[in-house]
Every structure is written in structure tokens, then in C-alpha cells.
N, C-alpha and C positions, 0 to 999 in steps of 0.2 A: 429471494426468500422474503415472504411477507410474514412478519413475526407479530402475532397477536398476544399481548400480555393482558391477561384477565386477573384483576386484583381487587380485593375487598376494600382497600384503603381509598376513601372517597376524595374527590375534588369538589369544589364549590363553584357555583355560578359567579362569573365576574360582573362588572358594571357595564360592559360593552359586549355586543355580539361577538362570539368566537373567543371570548376570554374566560378564564377560569382561575379560581384561587386554589393553590396547592401548598401543602406543607413543605418547609424548606429542605428538610432531609430527604423527603420523598422525591422532590424535584431533582435534587442532586443525584439520587439513585437512578431516576428515569433518564436524565440527561446522559449519564455515563453509559447506561445500557443502550441508548439510542446511538451514541458515538461508536460503540463496539459493533453493533449490528450493521451500521452503515459501513464500517471498515471491511466487512466481509460481503458487501454487496447487497445487504438487505434493507428493509424498511420496517419501522416499528409503529404499531398502533396500540394504544393503551386504552383498555376498557375498564372503567371503574364505576361504582355508584356515584351519582352526582347530587349534591345537596344544594338547597337554596342558599344556605349559609354554612360556612366552614369555620370551625374553631381549631386551634392548634392541636388539641388533644386528639380529635378524630382524624386530623390531617397528617399524622405521622411526622411531627416536627415540633420545634419549640416556637415557631412562628409560621406565617404563611405569606405568600405574595401572589399578585395577580399576573397571569401570563397568557400569551398566545402559545399553545403547545408547539406549533410549527417552528416558532423561534428557537425552540430547544431540541428540535430534531425528531419530533414524533407527532403523529395524528392522535386525536382523542375521540373516543366514543363514549358519551355519557349513558350510563345504565340506570334504570329505576332503582332506587334505594329501598332497603327494608331493614328493620331492626326488631321485629317481633313476628310471631306466627301470623298475626292478623295482616300486617303489612306485606309479609312474604306471599300470602295467598292472594292478596290484591294485585300484586305486580308480577306474579309468576308467569303468566302467559306473555306479557310484554317483554319480560326479561328473556324468556326462551326465544322469542321471535327476534329480538335485537341481537342476541348472541349468535343465533343460527345464521343471520345475514352476514355478520362480521366474520364468522368462521368459514363461510362459503368462499370468501375471497382471500383466505389466509393459507399459508403453507404449513405453519407450525403454531401450536397454541400452548401457552404457558399458564398453568393453574397453581393455586396455593390453597392453604387450609383455612384462611380467615373468612369471617362472615358470621353473623348472628341473626337468628338462631341456627341457621344452616350454612354450611360452607359454600361460598360462591364457586370455588373450584370444583367441589363435588357436583354441583349443579351443571357446570360447564362440561365436565369430563365426558359424559356419555354423548353429548351433542357433537363434540369434536370427534369422538370415536366413530359415531354413526356416519359422519361426513368423510371419514377416511383420512383425517389429518394427522400429521405427526404431533405427538403430545409430550409436554414436559411438565413434570410435577416438581414443585420447589418447596423446601422447608426453610423458613427464615431463621433468624437467630435463636428463637425460642423453641424448645420442645413443648408443644401446646398441652400435651396430656396431663402432666403434673399440675400445671396452672389451672386447667379446666376442672380437674378433680378437686383441687384445693378449693376453688370457688364453689363448686357444686356442693361440697360437704359443709359449707357454711350456711346453706339453706336450712332453716329450722323446720320447714314443712316437709315431712318425710315423703309425701307423694311427689312433690316437686323435685326433691333431692334425688329420689330414685329415677324419676323421669329424665333428669339431666344426666345422671350417670349412664342410663341406657343409651341416650343419644351419643355420648362419648364412646361407649363400647362399639356402637354401630359404626361410627365414623372410623374408628381404629380398624375395624374389620374391612371397611371399604378400602382403606389405604393398603391393606395387605394384598388386595387384588390389584389396585391401581399401580403400585410400584412396579411389579413385574410386567404389567401391561404397557407401561410408559416407554417411550423411545429414549428418553433421558430423565434422570432424576438429579436435582441439585439440592444439596443439604448444606446448611450453614450452622449446624448444631451436631456435635458428636453423639449426643444422646439418641437422636432419632436413628442414626446408623446402627447403634446397638439394639434399639427397640425393634427395628425391622430387619435384623440381620438374617433371618431365615428367608427373606425375599429380596435381599440386597444383592445386586449383580454387577457385572462389568459396565452396564449402562448407567450406573449410579456414581455420582461424583461429589466429593465433600470439599467445601471451601471454608476458610475462616471468614467470619463476618467482619466487614470493614466499610467504614465511611470515610476513610482517609484518602485525600487527594494529594497530589505531589506538593502543592503549595503549603500543606499543613505539616509536612515533615520538617523537623528542625534542621537548620543549616549547621555546618561544622562549627562556626563561631558561636551559634546559639547553644550547641551542645556543651562547648567549653564553658560558657557563661553559666549554664544550669549546674554543671558539675562544681563550679566554684561556689555557687550558692549553697549546694548541698553539703559542701565540706565545712561550712560555717557552723560549728557546734555551739556558738554563743546564742544561736536562735533556737527556740522550741521547734520540734518537728511539726510542721504544718500539714495537716491531712485534709483531703477533700473527699466527700461522698456525694456523688451527683446522680440524680435520677428521680423517678417517681417515688414519692414518699408513701409507700404502701407496704403492707405486712411482708410480702414475699421478697422485699429488697433488704430486709434485715438491718435497718438503721438502728434499731434498739440494741442489736448485738454490738454494733460499733460503739455506741455510747457506754454500754456496760463494760466492754473490753477496755475502753479508754479510762474509765474510772479505776479499774483494777491496776492499769499501768501507772497511772498518776500516783495511786496509793503506794506503789512500789518505787516511786522516785522519778519516773519519766516526766520529761517536760514536753507536753503535747498541746496542740491546738487543733480544732476541727471546724471546717466549714461544710455545712449541709446545703446542697443546692437542689431545688426542685420543690414542687407542691404535690399534695395528694391527700387522700382521706385520712391517713394515719399521721399526718404532720402534727396535729394538736397533741396526739399521744406522745410523740417523740419530744416535742418541746417541753411537755410536762415531765417526762422522764429525765430530761437533762437538768431541769430545776431540782427534781427530787434527788438526783445524784450529786447535786452541788457543782454542776459543770457550767453553769451560766457564764462565768468569767472567761471560759476557754472554748465555748462552742457558739458558733454563729449560724443562725438559720437565715439564709439569704434569699429564699424563694427561687423562682425560675429566672435564669438569665438566658436570653435568646441565643440560640445556636449561632456561632459566628465569632467575630473579633472580640466582642465583650466577654464571651465565655472563655475564650482562650487567654485573654488578658488576666482573667481571674485565676485560671489554672497556672499561669506563669508565676504566680506568687506562692503557690503551694509546693510542698516537697514531695508528697506521695499521694496516690489515689487508693482509696479503700473500696473494694467491691465485695459485697456479702449477699449475693442472691441466694435465696433459699429453695428455689426450684430450678430445674434444668434450663440453663440459658447461656448462650454465648453473648455476653454483654457487648454492645457497641463501644462501650467505654474502654474495653480492653485494648484494642488496637489504636483507638483515638488517643488514649493515655500514653501508650508507648510512643506514638508519633510525636507527641508534645513533650517527651522527656520526663514523664511522670512514672517513677517506679511504682509497682503495684503490690498491695497487700490484699490477698483474695482468699476466699473460701475455695476448697476443691469444688468442682462442679462438673457433672457428667456431660454437660454441653460444651465444655471447653477442653480442646485438645492442643492448646497452644502454650499456655503459661507454664504449667508444671513440666511437660516433657522438655521444654527448652530452658528450664531453670531461669525463667524470665521475671520472677517476682517472688515475694514471700507467699507461699501457699500453705494454708492450714486446713485441717478437716472441717467440713461444713458443720455448723452448730457448735463448734468448740470455742466458746468465748474466752476460755483461759489461754488457749494457744494463740488466739487472735490477739489477745493482750500481750503475750510474749513476743509476737511478731512486731507489734508497735514499739516495744521496748528495744528490741534488736535494731529496728530501723532508726530509732532515735539516737542510738549510740554508735552503730557501725555505719558511718557515713560513706566509707569507701565502697561498701557493698552497694549503696545507692548509686554511687558514681558509675560503677560497672553496669548496673541495670539500665542506666540511661542509654549507654552505647548499644547494649544488646537490644533494648526495646525499639530504638529507632531503626536498627538493622532489620528486625523482624517486621516492623510496620512498612518499611520501604518495599519489601517483597510481597506485601499484601494490600496494595492500594485498591481502591474501588475500581479504577479503570483496568488494572491487571485482572481482577476477578471477572469483570464483565467481558473483557476481551477473550478470556479463555472459555467462558460460557458461550459466547457468540460463535467462537470457532467450533466448538462441539456441536452446536445447533446447525451450523452451515455444513459441517461434515455429515451429519445425520441426513440432511436434506439432499446433499449432492450424491450420496451413496444411492439413494432412491432414484434420483434422476438418471444416473449412469446405467443402472441395471434394474429396471422396474420388475422384470420377471424374477430376477434373483432376490429382489427385495420382497416380492410377494411370497417367495419360498421362505425367506427369513421370518417374515411376519407370521406365516403359518406355523413355522417351528416355534416362534415365540408364543403363539397362542396355545400350542400343545404343551409348552413348558408351563404357562400360566394355569392351564387346565389341570395338569399333573399336580402342581403345587396346591391347587384348591381342592384336590381329591376328586376331580370330575372324571379323569381317565386313569 
């Protein structure tokens, strides 16, 4: 099985031939996928846009490092990059030719929804289909449509706003055809399962989003130590909100809820990690609310030991996403023994069903405040959540997820190899099903 992974997240050129810069979290994900595919007898080629210079924001991580892809178990195909209609038109032919050559030698092709102004996966999909390759569509942790519509509606130019909304509707229509056409669909967000329920079939599989590796899981001794810390009611409840400081993350909700809880007698502290365009607004709001003595804005801490050292000093993690997303901090926080206070979120099918944290309705600042008060006073509840969280994270590690995905891909390929004639009949049946769903027959 020659597995071709086409993804919009770029790599950057390194300082030596054959080397590239890659975001730390993205590398962790790719290395885990390479291990899983190798375990089922396959090889992995990664095809992404390649930039002359890579920054952490565009590289899917808190930092980046220079690597030889082969040292991490995969081959790399640099693709021409685009970030505007003009650059897309300039590289379109080369992009098509590069992908067509890579697809020709592949067995199965994985695509996703990312890329601006047009999805790289949507561009790749018909090329792989014409070549007769097995195709996988993947939805990452976020349901992109609420985020895209939110961003489009911020454009004050009505013509541009309507054009952006049209592109979004067009892409959603494409996916309603691509999902039933796909040989496999992998989703890491519950919201997209609901969004596309009319075309969701037995070939579609949902996973919880995880960047947890075995070494990140707390040991039994570390669990006991954290539980002891949580029981110490002489200390204020220390909360952490980590992520991009932008409007859809709802850090202003955390600050307002914290102010109400303190006014009702709760002893709280908050550390805000991360940078973003709305950080100045949040720091100003904290001052306006009189929270400067108990709120610390620490900026970005690189993913890795320093970040987890910071988390080890906190009692709980607060996650207040305002659009549909399965935050990577959910399972990471659980793995590190951080009880969660979260908003309900259509992308998350883990926390609330498993009673694995304090879950309050999205946008309800008063109930969010109440959860903070409850967490600060009911420390035994936090102790219970530590144990439950680690157990849930242990069953949802990055390697477990990729292993299952690789097994499904290998099964899909092997079924074709065993009985090509039967597979042709199956694909014909699938095509009729697709046509029927699209109103063609």
C-alpha cells in the first residue's frame, strides 16, 4: 500500500538539500501516521505546499524544527504554494502535474478541506478519481463551515462577503458528493457527522481528536500527586486558558465569568496562554474588570516540556470555543490530569457523554461562572475527574487513532486486491448510490 497524504499545512525549505522545516505538532502527527501505515505493510508519502520560510503559525505547531523526512518514516513531495486567487492561477498547472505524477504511483490518496482560497483536497479529488485510486476524505478537529461563515460575515464589503459565502456553499455542495464517493471518510469532529448525516454511510468513521502520546499520560504516582494538590483548599483555584487569542475562542467569556465568580466570593486565578489578534482586547478587558492582580497573560509557550510544566501548576483548564470544534486541548488536558470546564460544543462528543468535566451551555457566562465556583469549592469532584480524564485519554492516543485508520485503509486496499471483479461491481453499486443521492437516477 502506497499511501499518499495530501494536506494544505505547509513545510518550509531547510538549510541543506533534502531537509525541511515542519511544525512540531504536525511532525508528531505525521510520524505517528507513518508508523501506523508501516505496521500494515505500507509506505507514506506526504505532499504539502512548500514555503521558502516557515513560521510556527502556518506550520501547525507552537514551534518548528528542521528534519529529513525519511528519518521520521515518510517521503516528502513539495508542492507549489498558493494563498490568493492570483497565486493559485499561477501555480495551478504545475500543481496539477505534480499531483498527477504522485497519484499515479500511489494506491490510496488522502485529502482534506484546508487551503485558501480553494481547498487543496478539492483540487486533488478528481485527479485521484480519474486515476482510479482509492480515496479517503478527512475532517480534522474543526468543523470549518461555522468558522468560515463567521470570518466571511466580518467582511464589510458586501460584494466580497457574498462572494465568500458563495464559495463556502459551493464547497459544502462538493462535499455532499465527495463523501458518498469516498472509499473511506475519517472525521475528528462530531459536528460534521451531523452536518452531512444524509450522506454519511458505513464507510465513514469518527475518531476523537488527539495529540496524546503514551509518554504524556500521567503515571499512577503523578495522578496521586495531582489529586493531593487539588485537595488543598488553602490555595485559590488556578485556571488556564490556552490557545490562539482570537474572538472565536471566547477568552472574554472566561474573564467575565471569572469576575462574577469572584464577586460571589470565589478565590480564583487565571493564566492565559497564547497570542493572537484579540489579545490586546482581552488584556484591556481584564484591566477594566479589575482582574489584573489575578490574571496573567503569558504569551505563547512552545509545545513540549515547558508547556506541560506550566500546566502542572494549574488546577483546571477552561475551554470556551464559540464555533464547532473538538479542541486538541480536551484530550491533552485529560492526559495531563487537568479537569475541564467547557462550553457545550457540537464538535465534541467526548466530555459531556462521559461526564468528564464541567459542561455548561455555550455563551452562558453566568453558568460558566457557576462552574468556576463549584470547581473551586468541590475539590473532590476535581479529584474524580483526574482519574476519569486519564483513563479516557489512554484509550485515545495519537498512535491508537492512526493505527485504526491505517487498518481501515489496508482493509480497503486488500479487498480490492483479493477480488477486483467484485470490487468493480461494488464501485459500480457505489456509483449508482451516489447518483441516486444526487438525484441523477
